[in-house]
C-alpha positions in Angstrom: 4.6 4.6 -35.2 5.3 3.0 -38.6 2.4 0.9 -39.8 2.3 -1.6 -42.6 -1.3 -2.4 -43.6 -2.2 -5.3 -45.8 -5.9 -5.5 -46.7 -7.6 -8.9 -47.0 -11.2 -9.2 -48.3 -13.3 -12.0 -46.8 -16.6 -13.2 -48.3 -18.8 -14.5 -45.4 -22.3 -15.4 -46.7 -24.5 -14.7 -49.7 -28.2 -14.9 -49.4 -30.5 -15.3 -52.4 -31.4 -11.9 -54.0 -28.4 -10.2 -52.4 -25.2 -9.0 -54.2 -21.9 -10.3 -53.1 -20.7 -6.8 -52.5 -23.3 -6.4 -49.8 -21.5 -9.0 -47.7 -17.8 -8.2 -48.3 -16.1 -7.3 -45.0 -12.6 -5.8 -45.0 -10.0 -7.3 -42.7 -6.6 -5.8 -42.2 -3.3 -7.1 -40.9 -1.6 -4.2 -39.2 2.1 -4.5 -38.3 3.5 -2.0 -35.7 7.1 -1.0 -35.0 7.5 1.9 -32.7 9.4 4.9 -33.9 9.0 6.8 -30.7 5.4 8.1 -31.3 3.7 5.2 -29.6 0.4 3.6 -30.6 -1.4 6.9 -30.5 -5.0 7.0 -29.1 -6.6 4.3 -31.1 -9.0 1.3 -31.0 -8.0 -2.2 -32.1 -10.9 -4.3 -33.3 -11.4 -8.0 -33.4 -11.9 -8.1 -37.2 -8.3 -7.0 -37.8 -5.0 -8.9 -37.2 -2.3 -7.1 -35.2 1.4 -8.0 -35.3 3.8 -6.1 -33.0 7.5 -6.0 -33.7 10.0 -4.8 -31.1 9.0 -2.7 -28.1 5.8 -0.9 -28.7 4.7 1.8 -26.3 1.4 3.4 -25.3 2.9 6.8 -24.6 2.0 9.4 -21.9 -1.4 10.8 -22.7 -2.4 8.0 -25.2 -5.2 5.5 -24.7 -5.1 2.1 -26.4 -8.5 0.5 -26.5 -8.8 -3.2 -27.5 -12.2 -4.6 -28.3 -13.4 -8.0 -27.0 -12.3 -10.9 -29.2 -9.2 -9.1 -30.5 -6.0 -11.2 -30.9 -2.7 -9.3 -30.7 0.4 -11.2 -31.9 4.1 -10.5 -31.4 7.1 -11.3 -33.6 9.8 -13.5 -32.1 13.2 -12.1 -31.3 15.8 -12.1 -28.5 17.7 -9.3 -26.8 17.3 -6.0 -28.6 14.8 -7.6 -31.0 12.4 -8.7 -28.2 8.7 -7.7 -28.8 6.5 -6.4 -26.0 3.7 -4.0 -25.4 4.5 -1.3 -22.8 2.0 1.1 -21.3 4.2 4.0 -20.1 3.4 6.3 -17.2 0.4 8.5 -18.1 -0.7 6.1 -20.8 -3.7 3.8 -20.6 -4.8 0.5 -21.9 -8.5 -0.3 -22.0 -8.6 -4.1 -22.8 -12.1 -5.3 -21.8 -12.8 -8.7 -23.1 -15.6 -11.0 -22.1 -15.8 -14.6 -21.1 -17.1 -15.5 -24.6 -14.7 -13.2 -26.4 -11.4 -12.8 -24.4 -8.6 -10.6 -25.6 -5.5 -12.7 -26.4 -1.8 -11.7 -26.5 0.3 -14.4 -28.1 3.1 -15.3 -30.5 2.9 -14.5 -34.2 3.1 -18.3 -34.9 0.0 -19.1 -32.8 -3.1 -19.8 -34.9 -5.1 -20.7 -31.7 -5.7 -24.1 -33.2 -2.7 -26.0 -31.8 0.1 -24.6 -34.0 1.9 -23.8 -30.7 1.9 -26.3 -27.9 0.2 -25.3 -24.7 3.5 -25.5 -22.7 5.8 -23.7 -25.2 7.4 -20.7 -23.6 9.7 -17.7 -24.6 8.2 -16.9 -28.0 7.9 -13.1 -27.4 8.2 -10.6 -24.6 5.2 -9.7 -22.5 2.8 -7.0 -21.4 4.2 -4.2 -19.2 2.2 -1.6 -17.5 3.9 1.3 -15.7 2.3 3.9 -13.4 2.8 6.8 -11.0 2.1 5.0 -7.7 4.6 4.8 -4.8 7.7 2.6 -4.6 10.1 2.1 -1.7 13.2 3.0 -3.6 15.4 6.0 -3.1 14.0 8.9 -5.2 10.7 7.1 -5.7 11.4 6.0 -9.3 12.9 2.9 -11.0 13.5 1.5 -14.4 11.6 -1.6 -15.4 13.5 -4.7 -16.2 13.4 -5.8 -19.8 13.7 -2.2 -21.2 17.0 -0.6 -22.5 18.5 1.8 -20.0 18.3 4.7 -22.5 14.5 4.4 -22.9 13.0 7.0 -20.7 9.5 5.6 -21.2 10.6 2.6 -19.1 10.7 4.7 -15.9 7.9 4.1 -13.3 6.8 5.2 -9.9 5.6 8.4 -8.2 3.3 9.6 -5.4 -0.2 8.9 -6.7 -1.8 5.8 -4.9 -4.9 6.3 -7.0 -3.2 6.4 -10.4 -5.2 4.8 -13.2 -3.4 2.9 -16.0 -6.7 1.5 -17.4 -8.5 -1.9 -17.5 -7.5 -5.5 -18.1 -10.5 -7.8 -18.0 -10.8 -11.3 -19.6 -7.3 -11.1 -21.1 -5.1 -14.2 -21.8 -1.3 -13.7 -22.2 0.4 -16.7 -23.7 3.9 -18.1 -24.5 5.9 -15.0 -23.6 9.2 -14.4 -21.7 11.7 -13.7 -24.4 15.3 -13.6 -23.1 16.7 -10.1 -23.4 20.0 -10.9 -21.8 21.7 -13.6 -19.7 19.2 -14.8 -17.1 16.9 -11.8 -17.8 13.5 -12.6 -19.4 10.4 -10.5 -19.6 7.6 -11.4 -17.3 4.2 -12.3 -18.7 2.5 -9.4 -17.0 4.7 -6.7 -15.3 3.0 -4.0 -13.1 5.4 -1.3 -12.1 4.1 1.4 -9.8 0.5 0.8 -10.9 -2.2 2.5 -8.9 -5.4 1.2 -7.3 -7.8 2.9 -9.8 -6.4 0.4 -12.5 -8.8 -2.5 -12.9 -7.3 -6.0 -13.3 -9.8 -8.8 -13.2 -9.9 -12.2 -15.1 -6.4 -12.3 -16.4 -4.4 -15.4 -17.4 -0.7 -15.8 -17.9 0.2 -19.2 -19.2 3.6 -20.7 -20.3 5.8 -17.7 -19.7 9.6 -18.3 -19.6 10.1 -16.1 -16.5 7.6 -15.0 -13.8 3.9 -15.0 -14.6 2.9 -11.8 -12.8 5.5 -9.5 -11.3 4.4 -6.5 -9.2 7.0 -3.7 -8.5 5.5 -1.6 -5.8 2.3 0.4 -6.3 -1.2 -0.1 -4.9 -2.9 -2.1 -7.7 -5.5 -4.8 -6.9 -5.8 -8.1 -8.8 -8.8 -10.4 -8.9 -9.4 -13.7 -10.7 -5.9 -14.3 -11.8 -4.6 -17.5 -13.5 -0.9 -18.3 -13.8 0.1 -21.7 -15.1 3.2 -23.4 -16.4 5.7 -20.6 -16.0 9.5 -21.1 -15.9 10.1 -19.1 -12.7 7.7 -17.7 -10.1 3.9 -17.6 -10.5 3.4 -14.4 -8.6 6.3 -12.1 -7.6 6.1 -8.8 -5.7 8.5 -6.4 -4.1 9.4 -2.6 -3.9 6.5 -1.9 -1.6 3.4 -3.4 -3.2 0.5 -2.8 -0.8 -2.5 -3.8 -2.9 -5.1 -6.6 -2.6 -5.5 -10.0 -4.3 -8.4 -12.4 -4.4 -9.2 -15.6 -6.4 -5.7 -16.4 -7.6 -4.9 -19.8 -9.2 -1.2 -20.6 -9.5 -0.1 -23.9 -11.0 3.4 -25.3 -11.6 4.3 -28.3 -13.8 6.5 -31.1 -12.5 10.1 -29.8 -12.1 9.2 -26.5 -13.9 8.9 -23.2 -12.0 10.1 -21.9 -8.7 7.9 -20.3 -6.1 4.2 -19.8 -6.3 4.6 -16.5 -4.5 7.9 -14.8 -4.1 7.6 -11.8 -1.7 10.3 -9.2 -1.5 10.5 -6.0 0.4 13.0 -3.2 -0.4 16.4 -3.3 -2.1 18.2 -0.2 -1.0 17.3 0.1 1.8 15.7 -3.3 2.6 13.4 -1.6 5.1 12.4 1.2 2.6 8.9 2.7 2.9 6.2 1.8 1.9 6.7 -1.8 3.0 5.5 -4.7 0.9 2.3 -5.6 2.7 -0.4 -6.9 0.3 -3.5 -8.8 1.4 -4.3 -12.0 -0.5 -7.4 -14.0 0.1 -8.8 -17.1 -1.7 -5.8 -18.3 -3.5 -5.3 -21.9 -4.8 -1.6 -22.6 -5.1 -0.4 -25.9 -6.6 3.3 -26.6 -6.6 5.5 -28.8 -8.7 5.6 -31.8 -6.4 7.3 -33.1 -3.3 10.6 -33.5 -5.2 10.2 -30.3 -7.2 11.7 -26.8 -6.9 10.7 -23.7 -4.9 8.1 -23.1 -2.3 4.5 -22.2 -1.9 5.6 -18.8 -0.7 8.9 -17.2 0.2 9.1 -14.0 2.2 12.4 -12.1 2.1 14.0 -8.7 2.4 11.5 -7.4 5.1 8.5 -8.5 3.0 5.2 -9.0 4.8 1.6 -9.5 3.9 -1.4 -11.7 4.5 -2.4 -14.9 2.9 -5.8 -16.2 4.2 -8.7 -18.5 3.3 -6.5 -20.2 0.7 -5.6 -23.7 -0.5 -2.0 -24.7 -0.9 -0.8 -28.1 -2.0 1.7 -30.4 -3.8 4.9 -28.7 -2.7 8.2 -29.7 -1.0 9.0 -26.6 1.1 5.8 -24.9 2.2 6.0 -21.3 3.5 9.5 -19.9 4.0 10.5 -16.8 6.1 13.9 -15.3 5.7 15.9 -14.6 8.9 18.9 -12.2 8.8 19.2 -10.2 11.9 15.8 -10.8 13.5 15.0 -7.1 13.3 15.0 -6.1 9.6 13.8 -9.3 7.9 10.5 -11.1 7.2 10.7 -13.0 10.4 10.6 -9.7 12.3 7.6 -8.6 10.2 5.8 -11.7 11.4 6.8 -10.9 15.0 5.5 -7.3 14.6 2.1 -8.5 13.2 2.8 -7.4 9.6 2.9 -11.0 8.2 0.2 -13.5 8.7 -0.7 -16.9 7.1 -4.1 -17.8 8.5 -7.1 -20.1 8.0 -5.6 -21.9 5.1 -5.8 -25.6 4.0 -2.6 -27.4 3.2 -2.3 -30.8 1.4 0.8 -32.8 0.4 3.3 -30.2 1.6 6.7 -30.9 3.0 8.2 -34.2 4.1 7.9 -36.6 7.1 11.2 -35.2 8.5 9.7 -31.8 8.8 6.0 -32.0 9.0 5.2 -28.3 9.5 4.6 -26.4 6.3 6.0 -23.3 8.1 9.8 -23.1 7.7 12.7 -20.6 8.0 15.6 -19.8 5.8 18.9 -17.9 6.6 20.5 -17.8 10.0 18.1 -18.7 12.9 17.9 -20.5 16.2 16.0 -23.7 17.0 13.8 -21.6 19.2 12.8 -19.3 16.3 12.3 -22.3 14.1 10.0 -24.0 16.6 8.1 -20.8 17.3 7.3 -20.2 13.6 6.4 -23.9 13.0 4.0 -23.8 16.0 2.2 -20.8 14.5 0.8 -23.0 11.8 -1.8 -24.4 14.2 -2.1 -21.2 16.3 -3.2 -19.3 13.1 -5.9 -22.0 12.5 -4.3 -23.5 9.4 -5.2 -27.1 8.7 -4.1 -30.0 6.7 -6.5 -32.2 4.6 -7.4 -33.2 1.1 -9.2 -30.4 -0.8 -10.7 -32.7 -3.3 -8.7 -31.2 -6.2 -7.0 -33.3 -8.9 -4.5 -31.2 -10.8 -3.7 -34.0 -13.2 -7.3 -33.9 -14.4 -7.0 -30.2 -15.3 -10.1 -29.4 -13.3 -9.4 -27.2 -10.3 -12.8 -26.8 -8.7 -13.0 -29.0 -5.6 -15.5 -31.7 -5.2 -17.4 -29.6 -2.8 -16.8 -26.1 -1.3 -14.0 -26.0 1.2 -15.4 -24.4 4.3 -14.3 -24.3 7.9 -12.7 -21.5 9.9 -12.4 -18.4 7.7 -10.8 -15.0 8.2 -12.9 -11.9 8.0 -12.5 -9.9 4.8 -10.8 -6.6 5.7 -12.3 -4.1 3.2 -15.1 -3.6 0.7 -13.0 -4.4 -2.3 -13.1 -8.1 -1.4 -15.9 -10.3 -2.4 -17.3 -12.0 0.8 -17.5 -15.8 0.2 -18.0 -18.8 2.4 -15.1 -21.0 1.1 -11.4 -21.4 1.0 -9.4 -21.3 -2.2 -10.1 -19.7 -5.6 -13.2 -21.7 -6.3 -16.5 -22.3 -4.7 -19.0 -23.9 -7.1 -18.3 -21.7 -10.1 -15.5 -22.7 -12.5 -14.7 -19.2 -13.6 -11.7 -20.2 -15.7 -13.9 -21.9 -18.3 -14.6 -20.3 -21.7 -11.7 -17.8 -21.8 -8.4 -19.4 -20.6 -6.1 -21.6 -22.5 -5.6 -23.6 -19.3 -9.2 -24.7 -19.4 -9.2 -25.8 -23.0 
């Protein structure tokens, strides 16, 4: 790793009777460009400035620790000059911020005081974490999008469900999504084959040009996630992701963004094992309007999963299931009990012509369409005003949204008595750009 270090001396305070030299602290601006050696096992501290140029890796066996309050900035650049931080298989990132001192990944032009508009996208790449957990592709390994084909550190996947790639806690990822080729941008947070011993909790992705969070297989769990103002999907999973999610906030701007959740199964074959069957509870998903793009959730290519105890609103298309042959598609996953949308609250979804938020895509019969639409009520979903005003920027409802709730399936989930991402605690305050 080539490093350019510029020392800057900052005088902070001088008290009577004390020498100036007693209160001189050294701050450094460290610029990184990877020569193949990676970051090394190192700690980045909040009193230093970090600027990353190009694709910077945490190599196999290395551990990158980032202290609370640290800001990591990335140089701009397109295609082969894109900047991103990639944790390779066998590497670890320990980025544990706090609510008072989050860790921020952002553009080199962002002074955190308004020099970059909140909705500006595509200024750098993104954060990519790769692991050894299972995928449903032939051979069990894949190459992550956004990385040159010759780069062997971009391979992910394996057989270890309990793989550990480290910790992300109180981390804000801002203004990413550099275009690396025609129609190919880097996601804000990419998780490829990441295992369930990795801890991801309180993470924001805001104003990314492509997807906010993309999960390629693996078993990783994600709690307290914020995705806002991204150019494509908020959350996107495929290749056999089978982890858990709880307390997700996904928000799209008017006419910006596609699906709040885009769920895919396999690629070759579509029915590859493990299947994409995550369990997601307590999401709040806010679409881009009744005349906007995309859907609350789209299930395709044999994807399944559970969405329960959630709030979904302000969207034209609702929940879409793909039908191909009725046997190897997401409609068949529902029929086989592998896909369930239950005990959720919907508001301002769809149109008067098709009042059910449950719809089909592809080739299907009227009987199939009516059967899926009727499941909306059979699964104890409801419609009603959740008391959330997205225009105000305050996403906690006027009062807790209670009613019929699904049981939580395992100990990882926090047992709560409300639908949606918020009860009475506005947990996005203090550390997200969205809440500023």
